[in-house]
PDB file of N, CA, C and O in Angstrom:
ATOM      1  N   MET A   1      62.599 101.663  89.353  1.00  0.00           N
ATOM      2  CA  MET A   1      61.992 102.062  90.606  1.00  0.00           C
ATOM      3  C   MET A   1      60.525 102.394  90.357  1.00  0.00           C
ATOM      4  O   MET A   1      60.199 103.382  89.700  1.00  0.00           O
ATOM      5  N   GLU A   2      59.662 101.563  90.886  1.00  0.00           N
ATOM      6  CA  GLU A   2      58.234 101.692  90.605  1.00  0.00           C
ATOM      7  C   GLU A   2      57.587 102.909  91.270  1.00  0.00           C
ATOM      8  O   GLU A   2      56.529 103.353  90.823  1.00  0.00           O
ATOM      9  N   HIS A   3      58.187 103.451  92.312  1.00  0.00           N
ATOM     10  CA  HIS A   3      57.548 104.512  93.101  1.00  0.00           C
ATOM     11  C   HIS A   3      57.966 105.919  92.687  1.00  0.00           C
ATOM     12  O   HIS A   3      57.665 106.880  93.394  1.00  0.00           O
ATOM     13  N   ARG A   4      58.647 106.057  91.567  1.00  0.00           N
ATOM     14  CA  ARG A   4      59.103 107.392  91.143  1.00  0.00           C
ATOM     15  C   ARG A   4      57.936 108.347  90.916  1.00  0.00           C
ATOM     16  O   ARG A   4      58.002 109.514  91.304  1.00  0.00           O
ATOM     17  N   GLU A   5      56.873 107.857  90.291  1.00  0.00           N
ATOM     18  CA  GLU A   5      55.749 108.740  89.959  1.00  0.00           C
ATOM     19  C   GLU A   5      54.964 109.183  91.195  1.00  0.00           C
ATOM     20  O   GLU A   5      54.208 110.152  91.126  1.00  0.00           O
ATOM     21  N   GLU A   6      55.129 108.500  92.304  1.00  0.00           N
ATOM     22  CA  GLU A   6      54.438 108.870  93.538  1.00  0.00           C
ATOM     23  C   GLU A   6      55.119 110.030  94.265  1.00  0.00           C
ATOM     24  O   GLU A   6      54.565 110.585  95.213  1.00  0.00           O
ATOM     25  N   HIS A   7      56.325 110.393  93.817  1.00  0.00           N
ATOM     26  CA  HIS A   7      57.093 111.447  94.488  1.00  0.00           C
ATOM     27  C   HIS A   7      57.455 112.535  93.488  1.00  0.00           C
ATOM     28  O   HIS A   7      57.425 112.313  92.278  1.00  0.00           O
ATOM     29  N   ARG A   8      57.797 113.707  94.000  1.00  0.00           N
ATOM     30  CA  ARG A   8      58.110 114.830  93.129  1.00  0.00           C
ATOM     31  C   ARG A   8      59.421 114.676  92.389  1.00  0.00           C
ATOM     32  O   ARG A   8      59.631 115.311  91.356  1.00  0.00           O
ATOM     33  N   SER A   9      60.309 113.832  92.911  1.00  0.00           N
ATOM     34  CA  SER A   9      61.595 113.608  92.231  1.00  0.00           C
ATOM     35  C   SER A   9      62.124 112.217  92.588  1.00  0.00           C
ATOM     36  O   SER A   9      61.651 111.570  93.523  1.00  0.00           O
ATOM     37  N   GLU A  10      63.101 111.789  91.827  1.00  0.00           N
ATOM     38  CA  GLU A  10      63.720 110.495  92.122  1.00  0.00           C
ATOM     39  C   GLU A  10      64.356 110.511  93.509  1.00  0.00           C
ATOM     40  O   GLU A  10      64.263 109.532  94.249  1.00  0.00           O
ATOM     41  N   TRP A  11      65.004 111.623  93.860  1.00  0.00           N
ATOM     42  CA  TRP A  11      65.654 111.726  95.163  1.00  0.00           C
ATOM     43  C   TRP A  11      64.629 111.635  96.291  1.00  0.00           C
ATOM     44  O   TRP A  11      64.896 111.015  97.321  1.00  0.00           O
ATOM     45  N   ALA A  12      63.460 112.245  96.107  1.00  0.00           N
ATOM     46  CA  ALA A  12      62.408 112.167  97.127  1.00  0.00           C
ATOM     47  C   ALA A  12      61.946 110.718  97.289  1.00  0.00           C
ATOM     48  O   ALA A  12      61.714 110.265  98.410  1.00  0.00           O
ATOM     49  N   ALA A  13      61.813 109.998  96.196  1.00  0.00           N
ATOM     50  CA  ALA A  13      61.432 108.587  96.257  1.00  0.00           C
ATOM     51  C   ALA A  13      62.498 107.772  96.987  1.00  0.00           C
ATOM     52  O   ALA A  13      62.181 106.923  97.820  1.00  0.00           O
ATOM     53  N   ILE A  14      63.761 108.041  96.665  1.00  0.00           N
ATOM     54  CA  ILE A  14      64.870 107.331  97.315  1.00  0.00           C
ATOM     55  C   ILE A  14      64.864 107.591  98.814  1.00  0.00           C
ATOM     56  O   ILE A  14      65.016 106.662  99.608  1.00  0.00           O
ATOM     57  N   GLN A  15      64.690 108.848  99.204  1.00  0.00           N
ATOM     58  CA  GLN A  15      64.663 109.190 100.630  1.00  0.00           C
ATOM     59  C   GLN A  15      63.511 108.496 101.350  1.00  0.00           C
ATOM     60  O   GLN A  15      63.677 107.990 102.460  1.00  0.00           O
ATOM     61  N   SER A  16      62.362 108.476 100.721  1.00  0.00           N
ATOM     62  CA  SER A  16      61.186 107.852 101.332  1.00  0.00           C
ATOM     63  C   SER A  16      61.403 106.347 101.516  1.00  0.00           C
ATOM     64  O   SER A  16      61.133 105.801 102.586  1.00  0.00           O
ATOM     65  N   ILE A  17      61.883 105.695 100.481  1.00  0.00           N
ATOM     66  CA  ILE A  17      62.088 104.249 100.541  1.00  0.00           C
ATOM     67  C   ILE A  17      63.223 103.902 101.501  1.00  0.00           C
ATOM     68  O   ILE A  17      63.128 102.919 102.238  1.00  0.00           O
ATOM     69  N   ALA A  18      64.292 104.694 101.502  1.00  0.00           N
ATOM     70  CA  ALA A  18      65.426 104.427 102.390  1.00  0.00           C
ATOM     71  C   ALA A  18      64.995 104.422 103.851  1.00  0.00           C
ATOM     72  O   ALA A  18      65.429 103.569 104.624  1.00  0.00           O
ATOM     73  N   THR A  19      64.149 105.366 104.230  1.00  0.00           N
ATOM     74  CA  THR A  19      63.704 105.387 105.622  1.00  0.00           C
ATOM     75  C   THR A  19      62.845 104.172 105.948  1.00  0.00           C
ATOM     76  O   THR A  19      62.881 103.661 107.068  1.00  0.00           O
ATOM     77  N   LYS A  20      62.084 103.718 104.980  1.00  0.00           N
ATOM     78  CA  LYS A  20      61.221 102.550 105.207  1.00  0.00           C
ATOM     79  C   LYS A  20      62.019 101.261 105.356  1.00  0.00           C
ATOM     80  O   LYS A  20      61.626 100.375 106.115  1.00  0.00           O
ATOM     81  N   ILE A  21      63.149 101.145 104.631  1.00  0.00           N
ATOM     82  CA  ILE A  21      63.938  99.909 104.721  1.00  0.00           C
ATOM     83  C   ILE A  21      65.109 100.031 105.683  1.00  0.00           C
ATOM     84  O   ILE A  21      65.847  99.070 105.902  1.00  0.00           O
ATOM     85  N   GLY A  22      65.275 101.225 106.259  1.00  0.00           N
ATOM     86  CA  GLY A  22      66.285 101.396 107.302  1.00  0.00           C
ATOM     87  C   GLY A  22      67.711 101.549 106.804  1.00  0.00           C
ATOM     88  O   GLY A  22      68.638 101.020 107.417  1.00  0.00           O
ATOM     89  N   CYS A  23      67.902 102.260 105.705  1.00  0.00           N
ATOM     90  CA  CYS A  23      69.265 102.530 105.242  1.00  0.00           C
ATOM     91  C   CYS A  23      69.385 104.005 104.888  1.00  0.00           C
ATOM     92  O   CYS A  23      68.394 104.735 104.850  1.00  0.00           O
ATOM     93  N   MET A  24      70.586 104.416 104.636  1.00  0.00           N
ATOM     94  CA  MET A  24      70.826 105.808 104.268  1.00  0.00           C
ATOM     95  C   MET A  24      70.401 106.023 102.809  1.00  0.00           C
ATOM     96  O   MET A  24      70.589 105.134 101.978  1.00  0.00           O
ATOM     97  N   PRO A  25      69.838 107.180 102.493  1.00  0.00           N
ATOM     98  CA  PRO A  25      69.413 107.447 101.118  1.00  0.00           C
ATOM     99  C   PRO A  25      70.555 107.326 100.094  1.00  0.00           C
ATOM    100  O   PRO A  25      70.344 106.820  98.992  1.00  0.00           O
ATOM    101  N   GLU A  26      71.739 107.782 100.448  1.00  0.00           N
ATOM    102  CA  GLU A  26      72.861 107.695  99.520  1.00  0.00           C
ATOM    103  C   GLU A  26      73.221 106.244  99.218  1.00  0.00           C
ATOM    104  O   GLU A  26      73.576 105.918  98.086  1.00  0.00           O
ATOM    105  N   THR A  27      73.131 105.377 100.213  1.00  0.00           N
ATOM    106  CA  THR A  27      73.393 103.950 100.006  1.00  0.00           C
ATOM    107  C   THR A  27      72.385 103.379  99.020  1.00  0.00           C
ATOM    108  O   THR A  27      72.757 102.661  98.091  1.00  0.00           O
ATOM    109  N   LEU A  28      71.120 103.694  99.219  1.00  0.00           N
ATOM    110  CA  LEU A  28      70.079 103.207  98.317  1.00  0.00           C
ATOM    111  C   LEU A  28      70.295 103.753  96.908  1.00  0.00           C
ATOM    112  O   LEU A  28      70.105 103.032  95.929  1.00  0.00           O
ATOM    113  N   ARG A  29      70.688 105.018  96.799  1.00  0.00           N
ATOM    114  CA  ARG A  29      70.947 105.616  95.482  1.00  0.00           C
ATOM    115  C   ARG A  29      72.071 104.877  94.775  1.00  0.00           C
ATOM    116  O   ARG A  29      71.981 104.611  93.576  1.00  0.00           O
ATOM    117  N   LEU A  30      73.139 104.538  95.513  1.00  0.00           N
ATOM    118  CA  LEU A  30      74.254 103.798  94.914  1.00  0.00           C
ATOM    119  C   LEU A  30      73.817 102.406  94.466  1.00  0.00           C
ATOM    120  O   LEU A  30      74.226 101.938  93.403  1.00  0.00           O
ATOM    121  N   TRP A  31      72.993 101.747  95.270  1.00  0.00           N
ATOM    122  CA  TRP A  31      72.469 100.428  94.890  1.00  0.00           C
ATOM    123  C   TRP A  31      71.632 100.539  93.615  1.00  0.00           C
ATOM    124  O   TRP A  31      71.731  99.702  92.717  1.00  0.00           O
ATOM    125  N   LEU A  32      70.819 101.571  93.552  1.00  0.00           N
ATOM    126  CA  LEU A  32      69.966 101.793  92.389  1.00  0.00           C
ATOM    127  C   LEU A  32      70.820 102.003  91.129  1.00  0.00           C
ATOM    128  O   LEU A  32      70.544 101.417  90.082  1.00  0.00           O
ATOM    129  N   ARG A  33      71.852 102.841  91.239  1.00  0.00           N
ATOM    130  CA  ARG A  33      72.738 103.097  90.091  1.00  0.00           C
ATOM    131  C   ARG A  33      73.448 101.815  89.659  1.00  0.00           C
ATOM    132  O   ARG A  33      73.574 101.554  88.463  1.00  0.00           O
ATOM    133  N   GLN A  34      73.915 101.011  90.623  1.00  0.00           N
ATOM    134  CA  GLN A  34      74.602  99.768  90.276  1.00  0.00           C
ATOM    135  C   GLN A  34      73.624  98.802  89.600  1.00  0.00           C
ATOM    136  O   GLN A  34      73.992  98.107  88.653  1.00  0.00           O
ATOM    137  N   SER A  35      72.403  98.758  90.078  1.00  0.00           N
ATOM    138  CA  SER A  35      71.383  97.914  89.463  1.00  0.00           C
ATOM    139  C   SER A  35      71.133  98.352  88.015  1.00  0.00           C
ATOM    140  O   SER A  35      70.973  97.514  87.128  1.00  0.00           O
ATOM    141  N   GLU A  36      71.102  99.654  87.786  1.00  0.00           N
ATOM    142  CA  GLU A  36      70.920 100.171  86.423  1.00  0.00           C
ATOM    143  C   GLU A  36      72.095  99.771  85.531  1.00  0.00           C
ATOM    144  O   GLU A  36      71.890  99.430  84.366  1.00  0.00           O
ATOM    145  N   ARG A  37      73.312  99.806  86.055  1.00  0.00           N
ATOM    146  CA  ARG A  37      74.486  99.377  85.281  1.00  0.00           C
ATOM    147  C   ARG A  37      74.421  97.884  84.984  1.00  0.00           C
ATOM    148  O   ARG A  37      74.743  97.456  83.875  1.00  0.00           O
ATOM    149  N   ASP A  38      74.006  97.089  85.971  1.00  0.00           N
ATOM    150  CA  ASP A  38      73.905  95.642  85.791  1.00  0.00           C
ATOM    151  C   ASP A  38      72.874  95.281  84.719  1.00  0.00           C
ATOM    152  O   ASP A  38      73.060  94.317  83.977  1.00  0.00           O
ATOM    153  N   ARG A  39      71.787  96.053  84.638  1.00  0.00           N
ATOM    154  CA  ARG A  39      70.751  95.802  83.629  1.00  0.00           C
ATOM    155  C   ARG A  39      71.137  96.365  82.261  1.00  0.00           C
ATOM    156  O   ARG A  39      70.499  96.043  81.259  1.00  0.00           O
ATOM    157  N   GLY A  40      72.168  97.196  82.212  1.00  0.00           N
ATOM    158  CA  GLY A  40      72.573  97.800  80.948  1.00  0.00           C
ATOM    159  C   GLY A  40      71.882  99.125  80.662  1.00  0.00           C
ATOM    160  O   GLY A  40      71.994  99.657  79.558  1.00  0.00           O
ATOM    161  N   ASP A  41      71.172  99.658  81.643  1.00  0.00           N
ATOM    162  CA  ASP A  41      70.471 100.925  81.469  1.00  0.00           C
ATOM    163  C   ASP A  41      71.378 102.131  81.685  1.00  0.00           C
ATOM    164  O   ASP A  41      71.006 103.253  81.343  1.00  0.00           O
ATOM    165  N   ARG A  42      72.552 101.914  82.243  1.00  0.00           N
ATOM    166  CA  ARG A  42      73.488 102.997  82.566  1.00  0.00           C
ATOM    167  C   ARG A  42      74.891 102.511  82.229  1.00  0.00           C
ATOM    168  O   ARG A  42      75.209 101.335  82.404  1.00  0.00           O
ATOM    169  N   ALA A  43      75.725 103.423  81.747  1.00  0.00           N
ATOM    170  CA  ALA A  43      77.110 103.076  81.418  1.00  0.00           C
ATOM    171  C   ALA A  43      77.914 102.829  82.692  1.00  0.00           C
ATOM    172  O   ALA A  43      77.643 103.419  83.738  1.00  0.00           O
ATOM    173  N   GLY A  44      78.899 101.953  82.586  1.00  0.00           N
ATOM    174  CA  GLY A  44      79.778 101.677  83.719  1.00  0.00           C
ATOM    175  C   GLY A  44      79.966 100.187  83.918  1.00  0.00           C
ATOM    176  O   GLY A  44      79.367  99.367  83.221  1.00  0.00           O
ATOM    177  N   SER A  45      80.797  99.857  84.867  1.00  0.00           N
ATOM    178  CA  SER A  45      81.133  98.459  85.156  1.00  0.00           C
ATOM    179  C   SER A  45      79.980  97.766  85.873  1.00  0.00           C
ATOM    180  O   SER A  45      79.391  98.314  86.805  1.00  0.00           O
ATOM    181  N   THR A  46      79.668  96.555  85.425  1.00  0.00           N
ATOM    182  CA  THR A  46      78.654  95.761  86.107  1.00  0.00           C
ATOM    183  C   THR A  46      79.265  95.147  87.365  1.00  0.00           C
ATOM    184  O   THR A  46      80.478  95.191  87.567  1.00  0.00           O
ATOM    185  N   THR A  47      78.417  94.582  88.193  1.00  0.00           N
ATOM    186  CA  THR A  47      78.894  93.936  89.410  1.00  0.00           C
ATOM    187  C   THR A  47      79.855  92.811  89.081  1.00  0.00           C
ATOM    188  O   THR A  47      80.893  92.671  89.728  1.00  0.00           O
ATOM    189  N   GLY A  48      79.517  92.003  88.075  1.00  0.00           N
ATOM    190  CA  GLY A  48      80.393  90.904  87.664  1.00  0.00           C
ATOM    191  C   GLY A  48      81.748  91.399  87.180  1.00  0.00           C
ATOM    192  O   GLY A  48      82.782  90.817  87.508  1.00  0.00           O
ATOM    193  N   GLU A  49      81.740  92.466  86.404  1.00  0.00           N
ATOM    194  CA  GLU A  49      82.998  93.033  85.915  1.00  0.00           C
ATOM    195  C   GLU A  49      83.836  93.574  87.070  1.00  0.00           C
ATOM    196  O   GLU A  49      85.055  93.404  87.092  1.00  0.00           O
ATOM    197  N   ARG A  50      83.185  94.221  88.021  1.00  0.00           N
ATOM    198  CA  ARG A  50      83.916  94.758  89.170  1.00  0.00           C
ATOM    199  C   ARG A  50      84.538  93.646  89.997  1.00  0.00           C
ATOM    200  O   ARG A  50      85.663  93.782  90.476  1.00  0.00           O
ATOM    201  N   GLU A  51      83.807  92.534  90.169  1.00  0.00           N
ATOM    202  CA  GLU A  51      84.344  91.390  90.916  1.00  0.00           C
ATOM    203  C   GLU A  51      85.539  90.793  90.187  1.00  0.00           C
ATOM    204  O   GLU A  51      86.538  90.432  90.809  1.00  0.00           O
ATOM    205  N   LYS A  52      85.434  90.690  88.863  1.00  0.00           N
ATOM    206  CA  LYS A  52      86.536  90.147  88.078  1.00  0.00           C
ATOM    207  C   LYS A  52      87.768  91.054  88.163  1.00  0.00           C
ATOM    208  O   LYS A  52      88.892  90.564  88.271  1.00  0.00           O
ATOM    209  N   ILE A  53      87.561  92.359  88.114  1.00  0.00           N
ATOM    210  CA  ILE A  53      88.673  93.312  88.238  1.00  0.00           C
ATOM    211  C   ILE A  53      89.340  93.156  89.593  1.00  0.00           C
ATOM    212  O   ILE A  53      90.568  93.133  89.680  1.00  0.00           O
ATOM    213  N   ARG A  54      88.541  93.047  90.659  1.00  0.00           N
ATOM    214  CA  ARG A  54      89.114  92.870  92.009  1.00  0.00           C
ATOM    215  C   ARG A  54      89.925  91.581  92.094  1.00  0.00           C
ATOM    216  O   ARG A  54      91.009  91.559  92.677  1.00  0.00           O
ATOM    217  N   ALA A  55      89.392  90.501  91.505  1.00  0.00           N
ATOM    218  CA  ALA A  55      90.118  89.222  91.528  1.00  0.00           C
ATOM    219  C   ALA A  55      91.426  89.328  90.754  1.00  0.00           C
ATOM    220  O   ALA A  55      92.449  88.805  91.194  1.00  0.00           O
ATOM    221  N   LEU A  56      91.401  89.995  89.614  1.00  0.00           N
ATOM    222  CA  LEU A  56      92.623  90.157  88.820  1.00  0.00           C
ATOM    223  C   LEU A  56      93.632  91.050  89.535  1.00  0.00           C
ATOM    224  O   LEU A  56      94.835  90.798  89.475  1.00  0.00           O
ATOM    225  N   GLU A  57      93.150  92.091  90.208  1.00  0.00           N
ATOM    226  CA  GLU A  57      94.059  92.954  90.971  1.00  0.00           C
ATOM    227  C   GLU A  57      94.712  92.163  92.111  1.00  0.00           C
ATOM    228  O   GLU A  57      95.904  92.316  92.374  1.00  0.00           O
ATOM    229  N   ARG A  58      93.921  91.316  92.785  1.00  0.00           N
ATOM    230  CA  ARG A  58      94.457  90.484  93.869  1.00  0.00           C
ATOM    231  C   ARG A  58      95.510  89.521  93.319  1.00  0.00           C
ATOM    232  O   ARG A  58      96.582  89.370  93.906  1.00  0.00           O
ATOM    233  N   GLU A  59      95.208  88.872  92.198  1.00  0.00           N
ATOM    234  CA  GLU A  59      96.158  87.944  91.584  1.00  0.00           C
ATOM    235  C   GLU A  59      97.431  88.673  91.168  1.00  0.00           C
ATOM    236  O   GLU A  59      98.534  88.159  91.355  1.00  0.00           O
ATOM    237  N   ASN A  60      97.278  89.864  90.605  1.00  0.00           N
ATOM    238  CA  ASN A  60      98.427  90.673  90.197  1.00  0.00           C
ATOM    239  C   ASN A  60      99.306  91.000  91.402  1.00  0.00           C
ATOM    240  O   ASN A  60     100.531  90.903  91.326  1.00  0.00           O
ATOM    241  N   ARG A  61      98.681  91.386  92.508  1.00  0.00           N
ATOM    242  CA  ARG A  61      99.419  91.711  93.734  1.00  0.00           C
ATOM    243  C   ARG A  61     100.181  90.485  94.248  1.00  0.00           C
ATOM    244  O   ARG A  61     101.341  90.592  94.647  1.00  0.00           O
ATOM    245  N   GLU A  62      99.522  89.317  94.234  1.00  0.00           N
ATOM    246  CA  GLU A  62     100.172  88.087  94.695  1.00  0.00           C
ATOM    247  C   GLU A  62     101.344  87.706  93.789  1.00  0.00           C
ATOM    248  O   GLU A  62     102.386  87.264  94.274  1.00  0.00           O
ATOM    249  N   LEU A  63     101.177  87.875  92.485  1.00  0.00           N
ATOM    250  CA  LEU A  63     102.263  87.561  91.556  1.00  0.00           C
ATOM    251  C   LEU A  63     103.444  88.509  91.733  1.00  0.00           C
ATOM    252  O   LEU A  63     104.599  88.093  91.647  1.00  0.00           O
ATOM    253  N   ARG A  64     103.152  89.781  91.981  1.00  0.00           N
ATOM    254  CA  ARG A  64     104.243  90.739  92.245  1.00  0.00           C
ATOM    255  C   ARG A  64     105.009  90.350  93.510  1.00  0.00           C
ATOM    256  O   ARG A  64     106.237  90.439  93.545  1.00  0.00           O
ATOM    257  N   GLN A  65     104.289  89.920  94.546  1.00  0.00           N
ATOM    258  CA  GLN A  65     104.948  89.490  95.776  1.00  0.00           C
ATOM    259  C   GLN A  65     105.796  88.251  95.530  1.00  0.00           C
ATOM    260  O   GLN A  65     106.919  88.159  96.026  1.00  0.00           O
ATOM    261  N   ALA A  66     105.269  87.301  94.769  1.00  0.00           N
ATOM    262  CA  ALA A  66     106.028  86.090  94.455  1.00  0.00           C
ATOM    263  C   ALA A  66     107.280  86.439  93.649  1.00  0.00           C
ATOM    264  O   ALA A  66     108.354  85.895  93.903  1.00  0.00           O
ATOM    265  N   ASN A  67     107.144  87.335  92.692  1.00  0.00           N
ATOM    266  CA  ASN A  67     108.304  87.758  91.903  1.00  0.00           C
ATOM    267  C   ASN A  67     109.363  88.418  92.783  1.00  0.00           C
ATOM    268  O   ASN A  67     110.558  88.194  92.591  1.00  0.00           O
ATOM    269  N   GLU A  68     108.933  89.218  93.731  1.00  0.00           N
ATOM    270  CA  GLU A  68     109.877  89.883  94.631  1.00  0.00           C
ATOM    271  C   GLU A  68     110.614  88.851  95.480  1.00  0.00           C
ATOM    272  O   GLU A  68     111.822  88.969  95.684  1.00  0.00           O
ATOM    273  N   ILE A  69     109.903  87.849  95.972  1.00  0.00           N
ATOM    274  CA  ILE A  69     110.532  86.780  96.758  1.00  0.00           C
ATOM    275  C   ILE A  69     111.554  86.037  95.899  1.00  0.00           C
ATOM    276  O   ILE A  69     112.670  85.768  96.344  1.00  0.00           O
ATOM    277  N   LEU A  70     111.164  85.708  94.666  1.00  0.00           N
ATOM    278  CA  LEU A  70     112.086  85.002  93.764  1.00  0.00           C
ATOM    279  C   LEU A  70     113.303  85.857  93.429  1.00  0.00           C
ATOM    280  O   LEU A  70     114.418  85.342  93.347  1.00  0.00           O
ATOM    281  N   ARG A  71     113.099  87.149  93.238  1.00  0.00           N
ATOM    282  CA  ARG A  71     114.208  88.060  92.942  1.00  0.00           C
ATOM    283  C   ARG A  71     115.192  88.095  94.119  1.00  0.00           C
ATOM    284  O   ARG A  71     116.406  88.044  93.923  1.00  0.00           O
ATOM    285  N   LYS A  72     114.662  88.183  95.329  1.00  0.00           N
ATOM    286  CA  LYS A  72     115.529  88.210  96.517  1.00  0.00           C
ATOM    287  C   LYS A  72     116.248  86.885  96.712  1.00  0.00           C
ATOM    288  O   LYS A  72     117.430  86.865  97.056  1.00  0.00           O
ATOM    289  N   ALA A  73     115.547  85.777  96.497  1.00  0.00           N
ATOM    290  CA  ALA A  73     116.171  84.459  96.633  1.00  0.00           C
ATOM    291  C   ALA A  73     117.275  84.288  95.598  1.00  0.00           C
ATOM    292  O   ALA A  73     118.338  83.749  95.905  1.00  0.00           O
ATOM    293  N   SER A  74     117.029  84.739  94.388  1.00  0.00           N
ATOM    294  CA  SER A  74     118.026  84.645  93.323  1.00  0.00           C
ATOM    295  C   SER A  74     119.276  85.452  93.686  1.00  0.00           C
ATOM    296  O   SER A  74     120.398  84.981  93.499  1.00  0.00           O
ATOM    297  N   ALA A  75     119.080  86.649  94.197  1.00  0.00           N
ATOM    298  CA  ALA A  75     120.211  87.486  94.601  1.00  0.00           C
ATOM    299  C   ALA A  75     120.973  86.836  95.747  1.00  0.00           C
ATOM    300  O   ALA A  75     122.203  86.866  95.768  1.00  0.00           O
ATOM    301  N   TYR A  76     120.255  86.249  96.697  1.00  0.00           N
ATOM    302  CA  TYR A  76     120.891  85.588  97.832  1.00  0.00           C
ATOM    303  C   TYR A  76     121.769  84.435  97.355  1.00  0.00           C
ATOM    304  O   TYR A  76     122.926  84.323  97.761  1.00  0.00           O
ATOM    305  N   PHE A  77     121.217  83.574  96.489  1.00  0.00           N
ATOM    306  CA  PHE A  77     121.982  82.416  96.022  1.00  0.00           C
ATOM    307  C   PHE A  77     123.128  82.824  95.102  1.00  0.00           C
ATOM    308  O   PHE A  77     124.177  82.180  95.097  1.00  0.00           O
ATOM    309  N   ALA A  78     122.937  83.884  94.327  1.00  0.00           N
ATOM    310  CA  ALA A  78     124.029  84.371  93.480  1.00  0.00           C
ATOM    311  C   ALA A  78     125.174  84.883  94.357  1.00  0.00           C
ATOM    312  O   ALA A  78     126.341  84.628  94.061  1.00  0.00           O
ATOM    313  N   GLN A  79     124.849  85.596  95.420  1.00  0.00           N
ATOM    314  CA  GLN A  79     125.873  86.101  96.331  1.00  0.00           C
ATOM    315  C   GLN A  79     126.555  84.939  97.042  1.00  0.00           C
ATOM    316  O   GLN A  79     127.772  84.972  97.229  1.00  0.00           O
ATOM    317  N   ALA A  80     125.816  83.923  97.440  1.00  0.00           N
ATOM    318  CA  ALA A  80     126.399  82.745  98.102  1.00  0.00           C
ATOM    319  C   ALA A  80     127.367  82.044  97.163  1.00  0.00           C
ATOM    320  O   ALA A  80     128.406  81.549  97.599  1.00  0.00           O
ATOM    321  N   GLU A  81     127.041  81.998  95.895  1.00  0.00           N
ATOM    322  CA  GLU A  81     127.922  81.371  94.901  1.00  0.00           C
ATOM    323  C   GLU A  81     129.212  82.176  94.756  1.00  0.00           C
ATOM    324  O   GLU A  81     130.285  81.595  94.593  1.00  0.00           O
ATOM    325  N   LEU A  82     129.123  83.502  94.813  1.00  0.00           N
ATOM    326  CA  LEU A  82     130.311  84.348  94.701  1.00  0.00           C
ATOM    327  C   LEU A  82     131.189  84.235  95.944  1.00  0.00           C
ATOM    328  O   LEU A  82     132.413  84.337  95.854  1.00  0.00           O
ATOM    329  N   ASP A  83     130.571  84.027  97.096  1.00  0.00           N
ATOM    330  CA  ASP A  83     131.320  83.936  98.362  1.00  0.00           C
ATOM    331  C   ASP A  83     131.975  82.570  98.541  1.00  0.00           C
ATOM    332  O   ASP A  83     132.852  82.427  99.393  1.00  0.00           O
ATOM    333  N   ARG A  84     131.584  81.582  97.777  1.00  0.00           N
ATOM    334  CA  ARG A  84     132.131  80.235  97.891  1.00  0.00           C
ATOM    335  C   ARG A  84     133.579  80.235  97.409  1.00  0.00           C
ATOM    336  O   ARG A  84     133.894  80.870  96.403  1.00  0.00           O
ATOM    337  N   PRO A  85     134.456  79.536  98.109  1.00  0.00           N
ATOM    338  CA  PRO A  85     135.855  79.484  97.675  1.00  0.00           C
ATOM    339  C   PRO A  85     135.979  78.839  96.295  1.00  0.00           C
ATOM    340  O   PRO A  85     135.252  77.906  95.955  1.00  0.00           O
ATOM    341  N   PHE A  86     136.913  79.359  95.522  1.00  0.00           N
ATOM    342  CA  PHE A  86     137.134  78.886  94.160  1.00  0.00           C
ATOM    343  C   PHE A  86     137.870  77.558  94.193  1.00  0.00           C
ATOM    344  O   PHE A  86     138.883  77.442  94.883  1.00  0.00           O
ATOM    345  N   LYS A  87     137.388  76.544  93.463  1.00  0.00           N
ATOM    346  CA  LYS A  87     138.051  75.249  93.360  1.00  0.00           C
ATOM    347  C   LYS A  87     138.239  74.947  91.873  1.00  0.00           C
ATOM    348  O   LYS A  87     137.265  74.732  91.151  1.00  0.00           O
ATOM    349  N   PRO A  88     139.499  74.932  91.418  1.00  0.00           N
ATOM    350  CA  PRO A  88     139.737  74.680  89.982  1.00  0.00           C
ATOM    351  C   PRO A  88     139.498  73.250  89.570  1.00  0.00           C
ATOM    352  O   PRO A  88     139.661  72.910  88.398  1.00  0.00           O
TER     353      PRO A  88
END
């Protein structure tokens, strides 16, 4: 952030810039922190890592749903097999 030295604190700079670009100061602060993580200046997940985690969580959720469907179908067909009359 190039304008830090023009203000008494980082928060004052964030507030000043946020009003100029029309967003809430907290939103700008979060963007700034994420940018620092993406550049490696701050610890934490980068944007790319967060996107990958979200994609993996979505895939995991879909696989769990598919497994549940398969489990129910298997139980249904197993029960149908038990209900079928016995033919020697």
